[in-house]
N, C-alpha and C positions, 0 to 999 in steps of 0.2 A: 055799418058795414063790417062784417066779420072778417077775421084774418084769412080764414079758409076760403071764403068766397073771392077774396081779392088776391089770393096766392101770396100773402105777405110773409108766410113762414117758409116759402120755398126758396131757400138761399142758393140752391143749385142753379137758379135762373139768373142770379145776380153776379156782376163783376165789380169788384171794389178797387179803387185807387186809394192807397193809404200812404200818407207822407209821415216822415218821422217814425218809420216802422222798425228801427233797430233796437229800440229800448222802450221801457215804460208802457204806457197805455197803447202806443202804436204797435209794439211787438205783441202784447197780450191780445190785442184786438185782431191782429193778423192771424194768430194761432187759433183763436176762437172761431173766426169767420171761415177759415180754411177747414176746420174740423166739422163745421156745419154744412160743408159742401160748396161754399162760395168760392169763386175764382178771385184771386188777388193779384194786383200789381203793386209792388211795394218799393219804396224809395227812402234813402237816407244817405248820409255821408259814408258810413261804415259798411261797405259792400260785403266784407267777410262775414259779418253777422247776418246780413240779409241772406247770403248764400246758405248759411247753416240752417236758417229757418226754412228756406226753400227745399233743402234736402229732406226735411221731414214731411213735406207736402208736395211731392213732385208732380202730382196731378192737379193741384189747386193753385200753386204759386206760378202764375203765368210768366212773370218777369220780375227780376230784381234789378233796380236801377240805382247806380251810384250817382248822387247829385248833391251839391252844396246849395241848398235853396235860399241861403242868405245872400246869394249873388245873382245878378241878372243872367250871367252865363249859365249858372246852375239851373235856373228856372227854364231858360230856353232849351237846355239840354234835355230836361225832363219832358217838356212838351213835344220836342222832336221825337223822342223815343216812344211816347205813348200815342203818337199820331195814328199808327196802324190799328190801334185798339179803341180809338175815341168813340166809335159808334157802338161798341160792345160794353163800355163802362157805364154802369147804371148808378153807382154810388161813389161819391168822392168824399173822402174823410180828410179834411184839412187839420192834421194833428201836429205837424212839425212846429216847434216853437222853442224859444230860449228865454231865460230870465236873468235877473241880476238883483242881488240883495245888497243894498248899500246906498248911501246918500248920493243924490244926483250930482253934487259938486265933486264927487270922487270918480265919476264915470269918465272913461276915455271916449272920444268921438267915435273910434272904431267900433266899440261895443254898442254904442247908440245906433250907428248905421246898420250893423249886423242884426240887432234885435228888431228894429223897425222893418227891415227888409224881410226877415223871416216871419215875423208875427203879423205883419200887415200886407206888405206887397205880394208875398208869395201866395197866400190864400185868395187875395183879390184877383191876381192874374190867372191862377188856375181856375177859379170859379168863373171868371169871364170867358175863358177858353171853352168851358163845357156848356155854359148857358148859351153862348153864341152858336155852338155846334148843335145844341138841342133844337133851336128855332131854325137855323139855317139848314139843318138836316131835313126838317119838314118841308121847307121851301123847295130845296133841290129835289126831294123825293116827289113832291107835289107836281113840279114841272115835268119830271120824267113820266109820272103816271098820267098826266093830262095828255102827253104825247101818245102814250099807249092807248088812252081812251079814243083818241081820234083815229088811231090805226087799227084798233081792235075793239069792237063794240061789247065784247065780253067783259071788259074792265069797266067798272062803274065808278062814278064820282064818289059814291058812298064808300067804296073800297079805299079810296084815297084817305078819307076821313078816318076810317077804321085803323089804317096803318098809323096815322098820327096819334090816335088815342092809345095805341100800344106803346108809344115811346115813353120811357121813364128816366128821370134824372133826380137823384136825391143828394143834395149837398149837406154834409154834416160838418159844422165848424166847431172846433174845440176852443171854447173861450175859458173864462175863469171868473170866480166870484170877486177876484181882485179888480176886475173891471167895474164892478158894482160898488166896491168899497175902496176907493183910492186912499193911499196913506203914505207916510214917510218910508223911505227905503225901497219902494217899488214904483217910483214915479213913471219911468218909461214903460215898464212891464204892464202896470195898471192901465196906462193910457192906450197901449196897443190892444189890450183885451177889451177895453171900453169900445174901441173901434170895431172889433169883431162883433160885439154885442149890437151896436147900432147898424153895422153893415148887414148882418143877417136879418135883423128885424125889418130893415128897409126892403130887402129882397123879398121877404115874405109879403110885404105890402104891395109890391109890384106884380106879384104872381096873379095870373088870371085863374079863376076857379076851374075852368075846363082843362087847364094844362096839367099834365102829370109831371110837374116839376116841383120839388119840395125842398125846403130849407129848414134845417134843424140847428138850434143853438144849444150846445152843451156847456153848462156852467158848474164845473166841479170845484170842491174845496181843495185842501192840500192832499196830494197823492204821494204815497210812498214809492218813489222812483229815483232814478239817477238825476232827475231834473234839479233838485235842490242842491245836490253835491256839486253839479256843474255851475249852478248859479252863484254858489259861495266861493268858487275858485277863481272867478273873474278878477282881474286887477282892480284893486280898490274896494272889492266887495267885503261884506261882513258875514259872519255866521249867524244863522237864525235857527232856533230849535223849535220844531213842530211835531215831536213824536206823539204827543197826546191827541193831535188833530189829524194826523195823516191816515188816509184810507188806503187799502190795498188796491192795486191796479185792477185786479179781477172784479172787484165790486163796481168800479167805474165802467168797465167793459160790459158787464151784464146789463147795466142801465142803458148803455149805448145800444146794445143789441135790441133791447125792448123798444127804444126810440126809433130804431130802423123799422121794426115791425109795425109800430103804431103811427110812424111819421109825425111824431110830436114836433111842435114848434120850438118850445123851450123846455129844457130839462135841467133842473138843479140836482146836484149830487153831493150829499144826500138831500132828499126832498125838503127837509126842514129849512134848508138855506133859501127857500123861496120867499121867506119873510125878510130877507136882507134889504131889498129895495125900500121897504117900508121903514125898517130900522134906520137905514141910511138917511131917509127923509126926515125922520124924527130926531135921531141922535148922531147923525154923521159929523156935524161940526164938533160936537163934544169928543167923539172918538178920534177925529183928526188932531185935535189939540193935545190929546193924551199920547197919541202915537201907539203903534202896536205894542202889546204887552211884552212880546218876545224880541223886540228889536230896540236896541239902545245905541245911541251915538257914542262912539269911543272917543 
């Protein structure tokens, strides 16, 4: 199926919800999608940054929502504010996340709670909200249309099916190769990303072929963003240097854009990282015994 035939290049028809949009990949992705004509609803804790992005794209940034998605209240606040737009949102990009570099024994319980909530609970609840709406929306629409069929013979049952076939939902979950290669210094972070890996693949398995609902797992390596700086500033954390391996956020964003067009299931960035599962199977135990080259216990 060609992109042209399936309208996959027509971003003007799409509305994106992007979490963690104030910096890094989320910010770059918002700017790229808005410049392509896509409508965006963006959320993060730093509303002032979101508003600045919005000022540059007044016709494409539909709404900027301040929300701390590491808390239950923050997630509920987001869902409440996007309720009027839920039927218009075609793409959900679960990008918000946090990390920690340091030995598990040095982690505070507060950091563990926050990371698990943001990296696991938040994408799970948001995805559940939209998946339910995707199917319930069809059921409610179907019921209404059946009533119309009885009242007006001009409305056909095939018309009901055609409306359902036009519904689209694409969930893009930002994981990490850390979920494939667990190691010292990233115990909780690696575990949360492993969850995203399994979670997304399970949803792909549940999908029926006829449904226009898609799930994409993005597995990038180290990205040059504020993420590492914040991860190293947590209480008890250590500094880890990855300048030789860090990619620019723009490179990751371009790959994500392509995955949106193609509706890929799994995307490694860079693509060479697709060999990691096999390397982990063969040499994972050896690597874990050595520990990361750039991480040393103080």
